[in-house]
C-alpha positions as CSV (number, residue, x, y, z in Angstrom):
1,M,9.8,28.3,24.9
2,V,8.0,26.3,22.2
3,V,6.4,24.0,24.8
4,R,5.5,26.9,27.1
5,C,3.8,28.7,24.3
6,A,1.0,26.2,24.9
7,D,1.2,26.4,28.7
8,W,-2.1,26.2,30.7
9,A,-1.1,29.3,32.7
10,E,-1.8,32.5,30.7
11,P,1.1,34.6,32.2
12,V,3.6,31.8,31.3
13,R,2.0,31.4,27.9
14,D,2.2,35.1,27.1
15,R,5.8,35.5,28.2
16,A,6.9,32.4,26.3
17,R,5.2,33.6,23.1
18,A,6.9,37.0,23.4
19,V,10.4,35.4,24.0
20,L,9.9,33.0,21.0
21,A,8.7,35.8,18.7
22,E,11.9,37.9,19.6
23,S,14.3,35.0,19.1
24,L,12.9,33.1,16.2
25,D,14.9,33.7,13.0
26,A,15.0,31.6,9.8
27,G,17.7,29.3,11.1
28,T,16.1,28.7,14.5
29,A,12.7,28.2,12.8
30,A,14.0,25.5,10.6
31,A,15.7,23.7,13.6
32,L,12.6,24.0,15.8
33,A,10.1,23.0,13.0
34,P,9.6,19.4,14.2
35,M,9.0,20.5,17.8
36,I,6.7,23.3,16.8
37,L,4.6,21.1,14.5
38,R,4.3,18.5,17.3
39,V,3.2,21.1,19.9
40,A,0.8,22.6,17.3
41,G,-1.5,19.6,17.9
42,R,-2.0,20.5,21.6
43,H,-4.6,22.9,23.0
44,R,-3.4,26.5,22.4
45,G,-0.4,25.1,20.5
46,D,-1.1,26.9,17.2
47,H,0.6,30.2,18.2
48,A,4.1,28.9,17.7
49,L,3.0,27.4,14.4
50,G,1.9,30.8,13.2
51,L,5.3,32.3,14.2
52,L,7.1,29.5,12.3
53,D,4.9,30.1,9.2
54,G,5.5,33.8,9.2
55,V,9.3,33.6,9.7
56,L,9.8,31.0,6.9
57,R,7.6,32.8,4.4
58,R,9.8,35.9,4.8
59,A,13.0,33.9,4.7
60,P,15.1,33.3,1.6
61,R,14.1,30.2,-0.4
62,E,17.3,28.3,0.6
63,R,16.1,28.3,4.2
64,L,13.2,26.1,3.2
65,A,15.4,23.5,1.5
66,P,16.5,21.5,4.6
67,L,12.8,21.1,5.6
68,L,12.0,19.6,2.2
69,V,14.3,16.7,2.9
70,S,13.6,16.4,6.6
71,G,13.2,12.9,7.9
72,D,10.1,14.1,9.8
73,R,7.1,13.5,7.6
74,A,5.0,16.3,9.2
75,V,7.9,18.8,8.5
76,R,8.1,17.8,4.8
77,R,4.3,18.1,4.4
78,F,4.4,21.6,6.0
79,A,7.4,22.7,3.9
80,Y,6.0,21.5,0.6
81,R,2.6,23.1,1.3
82,M,4.4,26.4,1.9
83,A,6.6,25.9,-1.1
84,V,3.6,25.4,-3.3
85,E,1.7,28.3,-1.9
86,E,4.7,30.6,-2.3
87,G,5.7,29.3,-5.7
88,A,9.1,28.5,-4.5
89,L,9.6,25.4,-6.7
90,S,9.5,25.0,-10.5
91,P,7.1,22.4,-12.1
92,V,10.1,20.1,-12.6
93,E,11.2,20.4,-9.0
94,L,7.6,19.7,-7.9
95,A,7.4,16.7,-10.2
96,R,10.7,15.3,-8.8
97,A,9.4,15.7,-5.3
98,A,6.2,13.9,-6.3
99,A,8.2,11.1,-7.9
100,E,10.8,10.7,-5.1
101,D,9.1,11.4,-1.8
102,D,7.7,8.4,0.1
103,D,4.7,10.2,1.6
104,A,1.4,10.0,-0.3
105,V,0.4,13.5,0.9
106,V,3.5,15.1,-0.5
107,Q,3.2,13.1,-3.7
108,G,-0.3,14.2,-4.3
109,R,0.3,17.9,-3.4
110,C,3.4,18.2,-5.5
111,A,2.0,16.3,-8.5
112,E,-1.1,18.5,-8.5
113,A,1.0,21.6,-8.3
114,A,3.4,20.5,-11.0
115,L,0.4,20.0,-13.3
116,A,-1.5,23.1,-12.3
117,E,-0.6,25.4,-15.1
118,G,0.3,22.8,-17.8
119,P,3.7,21.2,-17.2
120,G,6.5,21.1,-19.7
121,A,7.7,17.9,-21.3
122,E,10.4,17.4,-18.7
123,A,8.0,17.6,-15.7
124,L,5.5,15.3,-17.3
125,D,8.2,12.8,-18.2
126,V,9.4,12.8,-14.5
127,L,5.9,12.1,-13.3
128,L,5.3,9.3,-15.9
129,A,8.6,7.6,-14.9
130,A,7.9,7.8,-11.2
131,R,8.1,4.6,-9.1
132,N,5.1,5.5,-7.0
133,P,1.6,5.1,-8.5
134,Q,0.3,8.4,-7.2
135,A,2.7,10.5,-9.3
136,R,2.4,8.2,-12.4
137,S,-1.4,8.3,-12.3
138,A,-1.3,12.1,-12.1
139,G,0.9,12.2,-15.1
140,V,-1.2,9.8,-17.1
141,T,-4.4,11.7,-16.3
142,A,-2.8,14.9,-17.4
143,L,-2.1,13.4,-20.9
144,R,-5.7,14.0,-21.8
145,R,-5.7,17.7,-20.9
146,L,-2.4,18.1,-22.8
147,G,-3.8,16.5,-25.9
148,R,-1.4,13.5,-25.7
149,S,-3.9,10.8,-24.9
150,E,-2.3,8.3,-27.2
151,R,0.6,8.0,-24.7
152,A,-1.8,6.6,-22.1
153,V,-1.9,3.3,-24.1
154,D,1.6,2.6,-22.8
155,F,0.2,2.5,-19.2
156,L,-2.7,0.2,-19.8
157,A,-0.6,-2.7,-18.4
158,D,1.0,-0.7,-15.6
159,R,1.8,-2.6,-12.4
160,S,-0.5,-0.3,-10.4
161,A,-4.3,-0.7,-10.6
162,L,-4.7,3.0,-10.0
163,V,-2.5,3.9,-13.0
164,R,-4.2,1.3,-15.2
165,A,-7.6,2.8,-14.3
166,C,-6.4,6.3,-15.2
167,A,-5.0,5.0,-18.5
168,R,-8.3,3.4,-19.4
169,Y,-10.1,6.6,-18.7
170,V,-7.8,8.6,-20.8
171,V,-7.8,6.3,-23.8
172,R,-11.6,6.0,-23.7
173,Q,-11.9,9.8,-23.8
174,H,-9.7,9.6,-26.9
175,G,-12.1,7.2,-28.5
176,I,-10.1,4.0,-27.9
177,D,-11.7,0.9,-26.4
178,P,-9.0,-0.7,-24.1
179,L,-10.6,-4.2,-24.1
180,P,-9.5,-5.3,-27.6
181,W,-6.0,-4.0,-26.7
182,Y,-5.9,-6.2,-23.5
183,R,-7.2,-9.2,-25.4
184,A,-4.5,-8.8,-28.1
185,R,-1.7,-8.4,-25.5
186,C,-2.9,-11.4,-23.5
187,A,-2.7,-13.5,-26.7
188,D,0.9,-12.4,-27.2
189,P,3.6,-14.7,-25.7
190,A,5.4,-11.5,-24.5
191,V,2.3,-10.4,-22.5
192,P,3.1,-8.0,-19.7
193,P,1.8,-9.0,-16.3
194,G,-0.4,-5.9,-16.0
195,A,-2.3,-6.9,-19.2
196,A,-3.6,-10.1,-17.5
197,I,-5.2,-8.3,-14.6
198,G,-6.2,-5.4,-16.8
199,L,-8.2,-7.7,-19.0
200,A,-10.2,-8.9,-15.9
201,E,-10.7,-5.3,-14.7
202,C,-12.5,-4.2,-17.8
203,G,-13.4,-7.5,-19.4
204,E,-16.1,-10.1,-18.8
205,R,-16.4,-13.7,-17.7
206,A,-16.2,-14.8,-21.3
207,D,-12.5,-13.7,-21.2
208,A,-11.7,-16.2,-18.4
209,P,-10.3,-18.9,-20.9
210,V,-7.6,-16.5,-21.9
211,L,-6.6,-16.1,-18.2
212,W,-6.8,-19.8,-17.6
213,A,-4.3,-20.3,-20.4
214,L,-1.9,-17.8,-18.9
215,L,-1.6,-20.0,-15.8
216,E,0.9,-22.0,-17.8
217,H,3.0,-18.9,-18.8
218,P,6.7,-19.1,-17.9
219,A,6.8,-15.7,-16.3
220,P,5.7,-15.8,-12.6
221,G,4.3,-12.3,-12.8
222,V,2.0,-13.2,-15.6
223,R,0.8,-16.3,-13.7
224,A,0.2,-14.4,-10.6
225,R,-1.8,-11.6,-12.4
226,A,-3.8,-14.2,-14.3
227,V,-4.9,-15.8,-11.0
228,A,-5.8,-12.3,-9.6
229,G,-7.8,-11.7,-12.8
230,L,-9.7,-14.9,-12.4
231,R,-10.5,-13.9,-8.8
232,T,-11.7,-10.5,-10.1
233,L,-14.0,-12.2,-12.6
234,D,-15.2,-14.6,-9.8
235,M,-14.1,-17.6,-11.9
236,T,-12.1,-19.5,-9.3
237,D,-12.1,-23.3,-9.6
238,V,-10.6,-25.2,-6.6
239,R,-9.5,-28.2,-8.8
240,R,-7.7,-26.1,-11.3
241,L,-6.2,-23.6,-8.8
242,R,-5.0,-26.1,-6.2
243,P,-1.9,-27.1,-8.1
244,L,-0.7,-23.4,-8.0
245,L,-0.2,-23.7,-4.3
246,D,2.9,-25.7,-5.3
247,D,4.1,-23.0,-7.7
248,P,7.8,-22.2,-7.3
249,A,7.0,-18.4,-7.3
250,P,5.8,-17.0,-3.9
251,G,3.7,-14.4,-5.7
252,V,1.7,-17.0,-7.5
253,V,1.1,-19.0,-4.3
254,G,-0.1,-15.9,-2.6
255,E,-2.6,-15.0,-5.3
256,A,-3.8,-18.6,-5.4
257,T,-4.3,-18.6,-1.7
258,L,-6.4,-15.4,-1.9
259,A,-8.5,-17.0,-4.7
260,L,-9.0,-20.2,-2.7
261,L,-9.8,-18.6,0.7
262,P,-13.6,-18.5,0.1
263,S,-13.5,-22.3,-0.8
264,A,-10.9,-23.2,1.8
265,R,-13.2,-25.8,3.4
266,D,-13.1,-27.7,0.1
267,L,-9.4,-28.4,0.5
268,P,-8.5,-31.5,2.5
269,E,-7.5,-30.6,6.1
270,E,-4.8,-33.2,6.4
271,W,-3.2,-32.1,3.2
272,L,-3.1,-28.5,4.4
273,L,-1.7,-29.5,7.8
274,S,1.1,-31.4,6.1
275,R,2.1,-28.2,4.3
276,L,2.9,-26.5,7.7
277,D,5.9,-28.8,8.0
278,A,9.0,-26.8,8.9
279,G,10.9,-28.1,5.9
280,R,8.6,-26.5,3.4
281,P,9.3,-23.0,1.9
282,R,7.9,-20.2,4.1
283,W,5.4,-18.9,1.6
284,E,3.9,-22.4,1.4
285,R,3.6,-22.6,5.2
286,V,2.0,-19.2,5.3
287,S,-0.5,-20.2,2.6
288,A,-1.4,-23.4,4.4
289,W,-2.0,-21.4,7.7
290,R,-4.3,-18.9,6.0
291,L,-6.3,-21.6,4.4
292,L,-6.5,-23.6,7.6
293,D,-7.5,-20.5,9.5
294,A,-10.5,-20.2,7.3
295,H,-11.8,-23.7,8.2
296,G,-13.1,-22.8,11.7
297,D,-12.1,-23.1,15.3
298,A,-11.3,-26.8,15.6
299,V,-9.2,-26.9,12.5
300,R,-7.6,-23.6,13.4
301,L,-6.5,-25.0,16.8
302,R,-5.2,-28.2,15.3
303,A,-3.0,-26.1,13.1
304,A,-2.0,-23.6,15.8
305,V,-0.9,-25.8,18.6
306,P,2.1,-27.4,16.8
307,L,3.2,-23.9,15.7
308,L,3.3,-22.4,19.3
309,D,7.0,-23.2,19.5
310,D,7.8,-22.8,15.8
311,A,11.0,-21.0,14.8
312,D,9.1,-18.7,12.4
313,V,8.1,-15.6,14.5
314,R,5.2,-14.6,12.3
315,L,3.6,-18.1,12.2
316,R,4.2,-18.5,16.0
317,T,2.5,-15.2,16.6
318,W,-0.5,-16.0,14.4
319,A,-0.9,-19.3,16.2
320,E,-0.8,-17.6,19.6
321,H,-3.4,-15.1,18.6
322,A,-5.6,-18.0,17.2
323,V,-5.4,-19.8,20.6
324,L,-6.2,-16.7,22.5
325,R,-9.2,-15.9,20.3
326,V,-10.8,-19.2,20.9
327,A,-9.9,-19.3,24.6
328,R,-11.6,-15.9,25.2
329,R,-14.9,-17.1,23.8
330,G,-16.1,-18.8,27.0
331,P,-15.3,-21.4,29.6
332,R,-13.0,-24.1,28.3
333,G,-15.5,-26.9,28.5
334,S,-18.3,-24.9,26.9
335,Q,-16.9,-25.2,23.3
336,G,-16.8,-29.0,23.2
337,P,-14.3,-31.7,24.3
338,E,-12.0,-31.4,21.3
339,I,-11.6,-27.6,21.7
340,A,-11.0,-28.1,25.4
341,A,-8.3,-30.7,24.8
342,L,-6.6,-28.6,22.2
343,L,-6.6,-25.6,24.5
344,D,-5.1,-27.8,27.3
345,R,-2.4,-28.9,24.8
346,A,-1.7,-25.3,23.9
347,G,-1.3,-24.4,27.5
348,A,1.2,-27.2,28.0
349,V,3.2,-26.1,25.0
350,R,3.3,-22.4,26.1
351,R,4.5,-23.4,29.5
């Protein structure tokens, strides 16, 4: 009946809508919600959605509960929108939903609703302790409105760029300059990783020496964020960053790779090719591929051909895509003899 409510034939459509209206109670509405929401996207599909909305708004609150934990993201979005509009959830319940749901739309809607009329201490603490940045940032931003801006200092070194930015806004409105705070924390041996990138986000190029010094820090997270900070300040140095491609921490290697990508052609091709060896850690091989990929077609193909039968699925897929990209650019001989020879080798390997 739900499907036929959007039927192209008017008599079928009208009869189906009448039958659905007669049979749709709260229990059936909850069970059919995923189907109704899917059909609602079709031409003439919004009628069943209107019936669903009306039935659930008249139903007891507990009928909405299964929809709030549905595995269907569209159903959860619909249910939380209705719960917010109907005032069916307390600020603490909304804060928990914002903190625990994995959908950004639900997180934003519930966090905003939890803060709408000034949350209590429990709801605010739930938001500030949330794992997802959307809920934490909402809680941090609310600190200013609640007259508790000093608590935002605790989030200046948050792992999320969004939360750090909100914290800086709040403390600045409170008359605190975050830059001296970042400089002091980065000079502390117990520097949190977020302080290193935070310094770059609001600092200046004169702060680069502090970040260069943090490349020797024993904590991998600090080293990785220091590299990211140097990249933010546009202070990358191939000679000084190249050794970090051998760092034992994958996160540091990843950040160093990102920083070196614009200067990839300054890195020796043969050295990078040697890093694709199957005996090396996977993150080093991925790093080498990304830097070789930035060299240009000939180097890209030299790296790709040996990887076409590699055991690593992702590297093999990247290599295949690289070969196809070059092959589609024109007749094989038109791109030069070396490219043609490499494409012939690639064809032999793939056969």
